[in-house]
Residue, then its C-alpha position, 0 to 999 in steps of 0.5 A: m673814487k673817479n676810477e671806482a665811478i668808471a669801473r661801476f659805470y662800465s660794469n653796469y653798461k658794458l653790455y651796451i658800450f661795445p655795441i654803441i662803439v660798433a655802431l658809431a664806428n660803422l656809422f663813421l664808415i658809412v658817412f665818411v668812406i663808404y658813401p663817398q666811395t660808392v658816389k665816386l663809383i656810380s659817377n665814374q660808371e656814368a662817365i665811362g657809359g657816357l664815353v662809350a656812347k660818344s665813341k659809338f656816336l663818332e664811329t657811326k659818324v665816321v662811317a656816315l661821312e665815309s659813305l659820302d660821295g665827295e665828288d657828288l657833294a662838291r658838285k652840289v656845293g658848286f651849284a649852290l654857290a654859283t647861284l648864291p655866292a657867299d659875297k657880292d663878287h662884283g667882278n663876276v656879276l660885271g663879267l656876267l652881265q657883259k657877257l649876256t648883253a653881248e650875246f644879244g647884240f647889246g652894248i653897255n652904256a653904263i653900269s652902276f653898283s649900289n653899296t647898299a645891302n638889302k634883304l630879299g627874302n632870306s638872302d642879302s642883295f645889292g642893286v645894279k643899274l644897267d643902261i644898254k642899247g640894242a635891237k628891239v627884237m632881242l630885248q625879251p630874249l636878253l630878259n629871259s637869259l638874264e632871268s635864267s642866269r645861273r647867278l641869281f638875278r631879279i629884274s626890279s624895273i625896266d625903262i625903255s625908251p626908243g632909240q634913233a633907229s626904228q628897231a632900236l631901244d635904249v633900256s635901263l634895267a634895275i637888277d637885284v643880285l643876290y648873295s647869302s654868307l656862309p653858316q658861321n656855326y657848322g655844328s660840333t663833333d657831338s652834333s649829328l651829321p646833317e643830311l640833304s632832305q628831300e627839299d634840298e635835293e629838289l632845290i639842287a635839281k632846280l639849280v641844275r636845271l638853271s645852269a643848263i638853261a643858262s648854257t643853252s639858247s636863251a630864246m625860250e619864253s620865261p616868266r618875268g621875275k624868277a623866284n628865288p629858290f632859296e626862300 
């Protein structure tokens, strides 16, 4: 009876059974085989496209790096670090102050460094108190030389008292010495190669002029309170 019922069912619906089976088989293939493979193929093509684009970008970056003038770049970095070092560098500051004061006939009575770091514009700074003695006529040239120094100084206060000699002065200077930490993030391999802007080039030219002034006579008039070129 069961076999006869199945035979009658097949005889009545055989025109529909095969197409349904074929349709289900096709649906199975689409859902479990064709669709996943298509998604994987599209994903692989996108990955390949990304790798090709990255390769072209890196090739362009290599060409740009190779075109840089290493000597010129090192010179510019040297000017920047000489003006605004990455650390306090007390030894360099001490030697520079001794050199500048001696050039104008001033003797150092006392010098002290502040351990407190302060913010001055976008840079850090620490204080130096300098007690000196010398000829009255040489004070302004000394101040000009300090303010035109290659190392970035700011004279924050001046206290003057007459010395024992009529043309001698005892001077107490409070000086802010600037420095700035180097960047910690230089960008990833995929980041664009930074370029010097027009403003950067003008700043470097200003540093070169400061260096030239420091190597020549300091007797020229200079405005008090040299601006921080890094602000």
